[in-house]
C-alpha positions as CSV (number, residue, x, y, z in Angstrom):
1,M,19.1,-47.0,19.5
2,N,15.7,-45.6,20.6
3,I,17.4,-43.0,22.7
4,I,19.5,-41.9,19.6
5,K,16.3,-41.7,17.5
6,V,14.6,-39.6,20.2
7,L,17.6,-37.3,20.4
8,L,17.8,-36.9,16.6
9,L,14.0,-36.2,16.5
10,T,14.3,-33.6,19.2
11,L,17.2,-32.0,17.5
12,C,15.3,-31.9,14.1
13,C,12.3,-30.4,15.8
14,S,14.4,-27.8,17.5
15,L,16.0,-26.8,14.3
16,F,12.6,-26.7,12.5
17,F,11.1,-24.4,15.1
18,A,14.2,-22.2,15.2
19,A,14.0,-21.8,11.5
20,S,10.3,-21.1,11.6
21,N,10.7,-18.4,14.3
22,S,13.5,-16.9,12.3
23,Y,11.4,-16.8,9.1
24,A,8.4,-15.3,11.1
25,A,10.6,-12.6,12.5
26,S,11.7,-11.5,9.0
27,A,8.2,-11.7,7.3
28,T,7.1,-8.3,6.3
29,E,3.4,-7.5,6.6
30,I,1.6,-5.1,4.4
31,Y,-1.7,-3.5,5.2
32,L,-3.3,-1.7,2.1
33,V,-6.1,0.8,2.5
34,R,-8.2,2.5,-0.2
35,H,-9.1,6.1,0.6
36,G,-12.5,7.1,2.0
37,E,-15.5,7.6,-0.4
38,T,-15.4,10.9,-2.2
39,M,-18.1,12.8,-3.9
40,G,-16.6,11.6,-7.2
41,N,-17.1,8.0,-6.1
42,L,-20.6,8.8,-5.1
43,T,-21.8,10.7,-8.1
44,H,-19.4,9.2,-10.7
45,K,-18.6,12.8,-11.7
46,H,-14.8,13.0,-11.2
47,T,-14.2,16.7,-11.1
48,Y,-11.3,18.3,-9.3
49,E,-13.4,19.3,-6.4
50,N,-15.4,16.1,-6.2
51,D,-12.3,14.0,-6.0
52,R,-11.0,16.1,-3.2
53,T,-14.1,16.1,-1.1
54,F,-15.3,13.2,1.1
55,S,-19.0,12.3,0.9
56,P,-20.9,12.1,4.2
57,K,-20.4,8.4,4.1
58,G,-16.7,8.9,3.4
59,K,-16.2,11.1,6.4
60,K,-17.7,8.3,8.6
61,Q,-15.5,5.8,6.9
62,V,-12.4,7.8,7.7
63,A,-13.4,8.1,11.3
64,A,-14.1,4.3,11.6
65,L,-10.8,3.5,9.8
66,T,-8.8,5.7,12.3
67,T,-10.3,3.8,15.2
68,K,-9.6,0.4,13.5
69,L,-6.0,1.4,12.8
70,D,-5.5,2.2,16.5
71,K,-5.3,-1.6,17.1
72,L,-2.2,-1.9,14.8
73,N,1.3,-0.5,15.1
74,F,3.1,0.3,11.9
75,D,6.8,0.7,11.3
76,H,6.2,2.7,8.1
77,I,3.2,4.5,6.6
78,I,3.4,5.3,2.9
79,V,0.7,7.2,1.0
80,S,-0.3,8.4,-2.5
81,P,0.1,12.1,-3.0
82,K,-3.5,12.6,-3.9
83,Y,-5.5,14.9,-1.6
84,R,-8.1,12.2,-0.8
85,T,-5.5,9.7,0.3
86,L,-3.6,12.3,2.4
87,N,-6.8,13.2,4.1
88,T,-7.8,9.6,4.7
89,I,-4.7,8.9,6.9
90,L,-4.3,12.5,8.3
91,P,-6.6,12.0,11.4
92,Y,-4.6,8.9,12.4
93,L,-1.3,10.7,12.0
94,K,-2.5,13.6,14.1
95,K,-3.9,11.3,16.7
96,H,-0.6,9.4,17.2
97,R,1.8,12.2,16.2
98,L,3.2,10.3,13.3
99,K,4.5,11.1,9.8
100,A,3.7,9.3,6.6
101,E,6.0,9.1,3.5
102,V,4.5,10.4,0.2
103,W,5.2,8.1,-2.7
104,P,4.3,9.4,-6.2
105,E,4.5,5.7,-7.3
106,L,1.2,5.1,-5.4
107,Q,-1.0,7.7,-7.1
108,E,-4.0,6.3,-9.0
109,C,-3.5,4.9,-12.5
110,C,-4.4,1.9,-14.7
111,W,-8.1,2.9,-15.2
112,Q,-7.7,3.3,-19.0
113,K,-8.5,0.8,-21.7
114,K,-5.7,-1.8,-22.1
115,S,-4.7,-0.5,-25.5
116,R,-0.9,-0.6,-24.9
117,I,0.7,-2.8,-22.3
118,A,4.4,-2.1,-22.6
119,S,5.8,1.3,-21.6
120,F,9.4,2.4,-21.2
121,N,9.1,6.2,-21.0
122,L,7.2,7.1,-17.9
123,K,7.7,10.8,-17.3
124,R,7.5,13.0,-14.2
125,G,4.8,15.5,-13.8
126,K,4.1,18.5,-11.6
127,A,5.5,19.1,-8.2
128,I,3.5,17.6,-5.3
129,K,2.1,20.3,-3.0
130,I,1.2,19.6,0.6
131,E,-1.1,22.1,2.1
132,S,0.2,24.1,5.1
133,H,-2.0,22.4,7.7
134,M,-0.6,19.0,6.6
135,K,3.1,19.7,6.3
136,N,4.0,18.4,9.7
137,Y,2.6,15.0,8.9
138,F,4.0,14.1,5.5
139,I,7.6,13.7,4.3
140,F,9.5,12.7,1.1
141,H,12.3,10.1,1.0
142,N,14.3,12.1,-1.6
143,A,14.0,15.0,-4.0
144,D,12.7,13.0,-6.9
145,A,9.7,11.9,-4.8
146,R,8.5,15.5,-4.7
147,R,7.3,15.2,-8.3
148,R,4.3,13.2,-9.5
149,Y,4.5,10.8,-12.3
150,A,2.5,11.6,-15.4
151,P,1.1,8.3,-16.9
152,K,-0.5,9.0,-20.3
153,D,-2.2,5.6,-20.7
154,Y,-2.6,2.1,-19.2
155,G,1.0,1.1,-20.2
156,D,2.5,4.0,-18.4
157,G,0.3,3.3,-15.3
158,L,1.4,-0.3,-15.2
159,L,5.0,0.8,-15.3
160,Q,4.4,3.2,-12.4
161,T,2.8,0.3,-10.5
162,F,5.8,-2.0,-11.1
163,K,8.0,0.9,-9.8
164,A,6.0,1.0,-6.7
165,V,6.3,-2.8,-6.1
166,Q,10.1,-2.6,-6.8
167,L,10.5,0.1,-4.2
168,I,8.3,-1.8,-1.7
169,R,10.5,-4.9,-2.1
170,K,13.7,-2.9,-2.0
171,R,12.8,-1.0,1.1
172,F,10.9,-3.6,3.1
173,A,11.2,-7.2,1.9
174,G,12.8,-9.4,4.6
175,T,12.8,-6.7,7.2
176,G,9.9,-8.0,9.3
177,K,8.4,-4.6,9.3
178,R,4.7,-3.8,9.3
179,I,3.8,-1.4,6.5
180,L,0.6,0.6,5.9
181,I,-0.1,1.7,2.3
182,V,-2.8,4.2,1.7
183,G,-3.8,4.3,-2.0
184,H,-6.5,3.8,-4.6
185,Y,-8.9,1.4,-6.3
186,H,-7.1,0.5,-9.6
187,I,-3.5,0.7,-8.6
188,G,-4.3,-1.0,-5.2
189,S,-5.7,-4.1,-6.9
190,R,-2.7,-4.4,-9.2
191,L,-0.2,-3.9,-6.3
192,I,-1.8,-6.8,-4.5
193,E,-1.6,-8.9,-7.7
194,I,2.1,-8.1,-8.5
195,L,3.2,-8.6,-4.9
196,Q,1.8,-12.1,-5.2
197,N,3.6,-12.6,-8.6
198,L,0.2,-12.6,-10.3
199,E,-0.7,-11.1,-13.7
200,P,-1.9,-7.5,-13.0
201,D,-5.5,-7.6,-14.2
202,G,-7.5,-5.8,-11.6
203,R,-9.2,-8.9,-10.2
204,Y,-9.5,-7.4,-6.7
205,K,-12.4,-5.0,-6.0
206,L,-11.2,-2.7,-3.2
207,S,-13.8,-1.0,-1.0
208,N,-13.4,2.5,0.4
209,A,-11.5,2.7,3.7
210,K,-11.3,-1.1,4.1
211,I,-8.1,-2.9,5.0
212,S,-6.4,-5.7,2.9
213,H,-3.6,-7.6,4.6
214,L,-0.6,-9.4,3.0
215,I,2.3,-11.3,4.5
216,E,5.7,-12.0,2.9
217,T,6.4,-15.6,2.1
218,G,10.0,-15.1,1.1
219,G,12.0,-13.3,-1.5
220,G,9.7,-10.3,-1.7
221,K,6.7,-12.4,-2.7
222,F,3.5,-12.0,-0.6
223,R,0.4,-13.9,0.2
224,L,-3.0,-12.3,0.6
225,L,-4.5,-13.0,4.0
226,N,-7.6,-10.8,4.0
227,I,-9.3,-8.3,1.7
228,N,-11.7,-5.5,2.5
229,Q,-11.7,-6.1,6.3
């Protein structure tokens, strides 16, 4: 009888560890990075030029981030179409001869007053332009991705964010891939919330050029492991 119990226990343990290993192999990991500090972040004057230009601190942040990312291997890199996000990841792409996929769903949004939550009519905006010295490092997954979204208010921005999460789950959930997302402060916080099935309220304060890490717990739901590392 004892021998049978031991055999059954051994079998149960084997099945448990096999299931655990299988789950671990299919658990997608997401690393989310906010862009380096810009002159707009520094001065709080968000002009076109300020939002495109790294501050002296921002330049150092990008260099440090590039070194930190060297320790990680990514299956996919996806990035907002904003100039500051493209330039945050560009040194890493050049260093490793990689390409990142540009997602208009990841551009900054949701900074407006929460005057209207629901939105059902998010429109496309202007075509995304990649400067000539960057073109070898950025790609689009289809023709639609070459046009920005044009959120008019908080509700539109929230809809754009849900589109981003839907696409992340569709493309990567259950694949066991390691994904790097390069984005922004407001949308980044809400992405982390929605991926955890939390109400998107902006509870996470994302620092420039810091890494936040999530792991899939099943069915496209994620758990936050670290923030601003």
